[in-house]
DRENDOMAR-447877 format. One line per 4 residues: number of its first residue (from 1); their letters; for each residue x, y, z of C-alpha. Coordinates in steps of 0.1 Angstrom, whole numbers. Layout:
BEGIN
NUM	a	X/Y/Z | ...;
//
This chain:
BEGIN
1	madd	31/167/151 | 1/189/148 | -2/220/169 | -21/218/201;
5	eddi	-52/236/188 | -58/211/160 | -48/179/179 | -74/154/169;
9	ilae	-86/129/194 | -91/98/173 | -114/81/199 | -138/110/197;
13	ldde	-144/106/159 | -173/86/146 | -164/56/124 | -166/74/91;
17	elvl	-145/104/103 | -120/80/119 | -115/60/87 | -110/93/67;
21	qmhd	-85/105/94 | -67/72/91 | -64/77/53 | -48/111/61;
25	dlyd	-25/96/87 | -14/68/64 | -7/94/37 | 14/113/63;
29	glkd	31/81/74 | 20/84/111 | 26/50/124 | 14/55/160;
33	eiee	-19/70/149 | -25/41/125 | -20/17/154 | -43/36/176;
37	gtni	-70/39/149 | -68/2/141 | -73/-6/178 | -102/18/182;
41	ller	-120/2/152 | -114/-33/167 | -129/-21/200 | -159/-9/180;
45	dwtp	-164/-44/167 | -152/-38/132 | -140/-71/116 | -102/-72/109;
49	ykil	-110/-76/72 | -132/-45/71 | -105/-24/89 | -79/-37/64;
53	teal	-99/-30/33 | -117/3/43 | -91/20/66 | -58/7/53;
57	vsgm	-60/-5/18 | -82/23/6 | -57/47/21 | -27/30/5;
61	kvvg	-44/31/-29 | -43/69/-27 | -6/67/-18 | 1/43/-46;
65	ddfr	-18/65/-72 | 0/97/-60 | 34/79/-62 | 26/68/-97;
69	dgil	16/103/-107 | 47/119/-92 | 29/137/-64 | 45/116/-37;
73	fvpe	81/104/-37 | 99/73/-24 | 106/86/12 | 70/95/17;
77	vlla	58/62/3 | 81/43/26 | 67/62/56 | 32/54/45;
81	anam	42/18/40 | 57/16/74 | 25/30/90 | 4/5/70;
85	kagm	27/-23/83 | 20/-12/119 | -17/-16/113 | -12/-49/95;
89	ailk	9/-63/124 | -22/-59/146 | -46/-73/121 | -26/-102/107;
93	plla	-30/-127/136 | -67/-118/138 | -72/-122/100 | -56/-157/103;
97	etga	-81/-166/131 | -111/-154/113 | -101/-172/81 | -104/-140/61;
101	ptig	-107/-149/24 | -74/-156/7 | -76/-150/-31 | -43/-166/-38;
105	rmvi	-7/-170/-27 | 22/-150/-41 | 60/-151/-38 | 77/-118/-47;
109	gtvk	113/-107/-47 | 138/-85/-66 | 161/-104/-89 | 198/-113/-84;
113	gdih	221/-82/-86 | 193/-58/-78 | 189/-43/-43 | 159/-21/-48;
117	digq	128/-32/-29 | 105/-2/-27 | 83/-12/-56 | 80/-48/-44;
121	nlvt	72/-37/-9 | 44/-16/-22 | 31/-45/-43 | 34/-68/-13;
125	mmme	13/-45/9 | -13/-38/-18 | -16/-75/-26 | -20/-83/11;
129	gagf	-45/-56/13 | -65/-72/-15 | -67/-105/3 | -36/-123/-11;
133	evkn	-11/-141/11 | 24/-129/1 | 58/-142/9 | 83/-114/2;
137	igin	118/-129/-2 | 135/-95/-4 | 164/-84/-27 | 191/-100/-48;
141	npve	175/-134/-54 | 191/-161/-74 | 168/-185/-93 | 172/-212/-65;
145	dyia	157/-188/-40 | 126/-182/-61 | 120/-218/-68 | 124/-229/-32;
149	alee	100/-202/-20 | 74/-210/-46 | 74/-247/-36 | 76/-241/1;
153	fdad	48/-215/0 | 27/-234/-24 | 23/-202/-45 | 0/-194/-74;
157	ilgm	19/-163/-85 | 55/-154/-89 | 63/-116/-88 | 97/-104/-99;
161	sall	110/-69/-99 | 141/-51/-112 | 151/-15/-112 | 183/-17/-132;
165	tttm	184/-24/-169 | 214/-47/-162 | 194/-70/-139 | 163/-72/-161;
169	pymk	176/-102/-182 | 179/-123/-150 | 141/-126/-150 | 144/-147/-182;
173	ivid	168/-170/-164 | 142/-176/-137 | 114/-183/-162 | 137/-205/-184;
177	tlie	147/-225/-153 | 110/-230/-144 | 104/-243/-180 | 134/-266/-178;
181	egkr	122/-281/-145 | 87/-285/-159 | 71/-261/-134 | 63/-231/-155;
185	dkyt	26/-240/-159 | 21/-241/-122 | 26/-203/-117 | 14/-170/-131;
189	vlvg	45/-149/-135 | 42/-111/-131 | 71/-88/-137 | 75/-51/-129;
193	gapl	100/-23/-123 | 108/11/-138 | 129/0/-168 | 105/-27/-179;
197	neef	77/-26/-205 | 50/-48/-220 | 73/-59/-249 | 100/-70/-225;
201	gkai	75/-90/-204 | 63/-108/-235 | 99/-114/-248 | 110/-132/-216;
205	gada	78/-153/-214 | 61/-136/-184 | 23/-138/-181 | 21/-100/-176;
209	ycrd	40/-68/-171 | 26/-46/-143 | 35/-10/-144 | 26/-3/-108;
213	aava	13/-19/-76 | -24/-11/-84 | -20/-28/-118 | -3/-58/-102;
217	veta	-32/-63/-79 | -58/-61/-107 | -38/-85/-129 | -33/-110/-101;
221	kdfm	-70/-110/-93 | -78/-116/-130 | -55/-145/-133 | -68/-161/-101;
225	arkh	-104/-157/-112 | -95/-174/-145 | -77/-202/-126 | -107/-208/-103;
229	nqma	-130/-209/-134 | -108/-235/-151 | -108/-256/-119 | -146/-253/-116;
233	g	-151/-260/-153;
//
């Protein structure tokens, strides 16, 4: 906690200062402060969507960039993610009520044999922050779990992650199964994780390899824009 002399009273800050302070608090993983800031902005008649994008997502983008550049490490990112989740928990029911725009729906999970979830948790939060609805099915997912979740959630996008070279090939099994069942064309398949690269993504038949959460969001947005254009055209 800060020393007494520089304790900041969030409610005394104007909107702009409060948002910047929330970015700092997110970066530092201060969950209580993020909850408080979120509630203050709601009291000041900010829309849930505006709070989400300007106070939380913009803050998480800095965290994501610094994680990618090796300035922040996993424990700090997890703390920031946790703080973001606390803010999201307040906003989620309100976003649902206001019918905040949904760009698309995504199922994401780590493949069978792999128990790493940090990357996909970041992607989940950044995707939610960008206006996607995300169903995160966690770690160690066999192909049946992916397919069941895609259908149940009526997803547009499937995101798979792997952090071990030994579990990477399982991504191909999932994609091949979708092909066998005649469902491959229904979904945009994005893959990511430290050991992957563009060549691997192409080789297994994924639509795109995303090297980090920020790229995943941009890629997903591009694919959804194309899909909407095709539907309109």
